[in-house]
KOLMARPA-235077 format. One record per residue (C-alpha): x negated, y negated, z; residue number from 1. Coordinates in steps of 0.02 Angstrom, whole numbers, m for minus. Layout:
<px=X py=Y pz=Z i=NUM> $
...
//
This chain:
<px=1863 py=m2774 pz=1858 i=1> $
<px=2033 py=m2834 pz=1797 i=2> $
<px=2167 py=m2703 pz=1772 i=3> $
<px=2272 py=m2748 pz=1619 i=4> $
<px=2398 py=m2608 pz=1642 i=5> $
<px=2505 py=m2691 pz=1774 i=6> $
<px=2579 py=m2858 pz=1724 i=7> $
<px=2745 py=m2934 pz=1778 i=8> $
<px=2814 py=m2904 pz=1604 i=9> $
<px=2758 py=m2722 pz=1606 i=10> $
<px=2829 py=m2697 pz=1781 i=11> $
<px=2996 py=m2767 pz=1725 i=12> $
<px=3004 py=m2658 pz=1568 i=13> $
<px=3148 py=m2536 pz=1578 i=14> $
<px=3077 py=m2375 pz=1506 i=15> $
<px=3252 py=m2313 pz=1467 i=16> $
<px=3259 py=m2448 pz=1333 i=17> $
<px=3103 py=m2380 pz=1250 i=18> $
<px=2916 py=m2396 pz=1267 i=19> $
<px=2760 py=m2404 pz=1163 i=20> $
<px=2668 py=m2238 pz=1184 i=21> $
<px=2517 py=m2264 pz=1071 i=22> $
<px=2455 py=m2324 pz=903 i=23> $
<px=2530 py=m2231 pz=756 i=24> $
<px=2412 py=m2285 pz=618 i=25> $
<px=2312 py=m2429 pz=548 i=26> $
<px=2361 py=m2494 pz=376 i=27> $
<px=2222 py=m2570 pz=269 i=28> $
<px=2253 py=m2672 pz=111 i=29> $
<px=2190 py=m2581 pz=m44 i=30> $
<px=2227 py=m2663 pz=m213 i=31> $
<px=2148 py=m2512 pz=m297 i=32> $
<px=2176 py=m2353 pz=m195 i=33> $
<px=2052 py=m2229 pz=m268 i=34> $
<px=1895 py=m2339 pz=m267 i=35> $
<px=1929 py=m2394 pz=m88 i=36> $
<px=1967 py=m2215 pz=m34 i=37> $
<px=1799 py=m2165 pz=m110 i=38> $
<px=1714 py=m2299 pz=m3 i=39> $
<px=1798 py=m2243 pz=160 i=40> $
<px=1761 py=m2061 pz=120 i=41> $
<px=1576 py=m2089 pz=85 i=42> $
<px=1543 py=m2224 pz=215 i=43> $
<px=1646 py=m2157 pz=360 i=44> $
<px=1683 py=m1974 pz=321 i=45> $
<px=1870 py=m2000 pz=305 i=46> $
<px=1969 py=m1867 pz=215 i=47> $
<px=2130 py=m1884 pz=118 i=48> $
<px=2267 py=m1797 pz=216 i=49> $
<px=2420 py=m1862 pz=125 i=50> $
<px=2501 py=m2005 pz=33 i=51> $
<px=2657 py=m2112 pz=26 i=52> $
<px=2736 py=m2112 pz=m145 i=53> $
<px=2613 py=m2199 pz=m262 i=54> $
<px=2566 py=m2343 pz=m149 i=55> $
<px=2465 py=m2269 pz=m6 i=56> $
<px=2334 py=m2141 pz=42 i=57> $
<px=2337 py=m2071 pz=218 i=58> $
<px=2165 py=m2030 pz=290 i=59> $
<px=2084 py=m1970 pz=449 i=60> $
<px=1910 py=m1925 pz=508 i=61> $
<px=1850 py=m1746 pz=486 i=62> $
<px=1721 py=m1641 pz=395 i=63> $
<px=1860 py=m1564 pz=288 i=64> $
<px=2038 py=m1615 pz=245 i=65> $
<px=2099 py=m1477 pz=362 i=66> $
<px=1994 py=m1543 pz=506 i=67> $
<px=2053 py=m1721 pz=470 i=68> $
<px=2235 py=m1663 pz=468 i=69> $
<px=2213 py=m1579 pz=637 i=70> $
<px=2128 py=m1735 pz=710 i=71> $
<px=2250 py=m1814 pz=833 i=72> $
<px=2166 py=m1985 pz=833 i=73> $
<px=2244 py=m2134 pz=746 i=74> $
<px=2264 py=m2114 pz=558 i=75> $
<px=2215 py=m2243 pz=428 i=76> $
<px=2326 py=m2287 pz=280 i=77> $
<px=2261 py=m2376 pz=125 i=78> $
<px=2407 py=m2472 pz=52 i=79> $
<px=2407 py=m2559 pz=m118 i=80> $
<px=2557 py=m2667 pz=m70 i=81> $
<px=2455 py=m2771 pz=53 i=82> $
<px=2331 py=m2912 pz=21 i=83> $
<px=2158 py=m2913 pz=105 i=84> $
<px=2150 py=m3019 pz=262 i=85> $
<px=2012 py=m3129 pz=331 i=86> $
<px=2009 py=m3052 pz=503 i=87> $
<px=1968 py=m2886 pz=585 i=88> $
<px=2122 py=m2779 pz=552 i=89> $
<px=2033 py=m2622 pz=610 i=90> $
<px=1895 py=m2570 pz=728 i=91> $
<px=1817 py=m2398 pz=709 i=92> $
<px=1739 py=m2307 pz=857 i=93> $
<px=1572 py=m2236 pz=798 i=94> $
<px=1422 py=m2137 pz=858 i=95> $
<px=1253 py=m2192 pz=791 i=96> $
<px=1309 py=m2366 pz=739 i=97> $
<px=1149 py=m2409 pz=644 i=98> $
<px=1169 py=m2256 pz=531 i=99> $
<px=1353 py=m2293 pz=499 i=100> $
<px=1311 py=m2473 pz=452 i=101> $
<px=1175 py=m2415 pz=331 i=102> $
<px=1291 py=m2287 pz=250 i=103> $
<px=1429 py=m2417 pz=232 i=104> $
<px=1305 py=m2540 pz=154 i=105> $
<px=1243 py=m2405 pz=33 i=106> $
<px=1423 py=m2379 pz=m23 i=107> $
<px=1465 py=m2561 pz=m58 i=108> $
<px=1500 py=m2643 pz=111 i=109> $
<px=1430 py=m2813 pz=158 i=110> $
<px=1360 py=m2824 pz=334 i=111> $
<px=1416 py=m2984 pz=419 i=112> $
<px=1346 py=m2940 pz=591 i=113> $
<px=1204 py=m2817 pz=616 i=114> $
<px=1226 py=m2700 pz=766 i=115> $
<px=1196 py=m2789 pz=930 i=116> $
<px=1236 py=m2779 pz=1113 i=117> $
<px=1371 py=m2908 pz=1144 i=118> $
<px=1380 py=m3014 pz=1302 i=119> $
<px=1507 py=m2894 pz=1375 i=120> $
<px=1392 py=m2743 pz=1347 i=121> $
<px=1482 py=m2669 pz=1196 i=122> $
<px=1374 py=m2617 pz=1049 i=123> $
<px=1459 py=m2692 pz=895 i=124> $
<px=1434 py=m2729 pz=712 i=125> $
<px=1545 py=m2807 pz=579 i=126> $
<px=1558 py=m2766 pz=395 i=127> $
<px=1668 py=m2810 pz=247 i=128> $
<px=1728 py=m2666 pz=138 i=129> $
<px=1719 py=m2679 pz=m53 i=130> $
<px=1896 py=m2752 pz=m60 i=131> $
<px=1861 py=m2890 pz=67 i=132> $
<px=1937 py=m2813 pz=225 i=133> $
<px=1839 py=m2852 pz=382 i=134> $
<px=1797 py=m2704 pz=493 i=135> $
<px=1724 py=m2701 pz=667 i=136> $
<px=1619 py=m2551 pz=719 i=137> $
<px=1608 py=m2511 pz=906 i=138> $
<px=1484 py=m2385 pz=975 i=139> $
<px=1579 py=m2251 pz=1070 i=140> $
<px=1525 py=m2252 pz=1251 i=141> $
<px=1489 py=m2437 pz=1258 i=142> $
<px=1676 py=m2471 pz=1274 i=143> $
<px=1679 py=m2444 pz=1462 i=144> $
<px=1818 py=m2523 pz=1564 i=145> $
<px=1696 py=m2645 pz=1643 i=146> $
<px=1646 py=m2702 pz=1467 i=147> $
<px=1818 py=m2706 pz=1387 i=148> $
<px=1903 py=m2800 pz=1528 i=149> $
<px=1761 py=m2918 pz=1572 i=150> $
<px=1830 py=m3087 pz=1622 i=151> $
<px=1719 py=m3239 pz=1607 i=152> $
<px=1704 py=m3340 pz=1766 i=153> $
<px=1742 py=m3524 pz=1747 i=154> $
//
């Protein structure tokens, strides 16, 4: 297994000059905020926990807005100042990937890759939300170090 945490650049990084300590949030393009929020709420159980002026809705996962606010995982921001992109700007960790895909489809998503076990052992699926943003779904538990850092032999 390859360890990606110790590279020459990382070793040379002077922590007194600052360091990245985690991911703050993921920002998703949303030309129309409310319809896209409705999709993320119904498909993924995300709750509105705040906003930024009139251009963004801040969300997180939880059964209630209070639970979502207390959730310390990465937050998601829908932002109407951004244009949809043709790539995977976000990957959601999920449990029960087949059910999540079906719920997303029932709420307007297009499935571009049905759930499957990838060559590296991860269970993945890909969808496109109603605005055109591509989303990868990754089954929690399949993202083991030996799967994430698998290096193909030449």
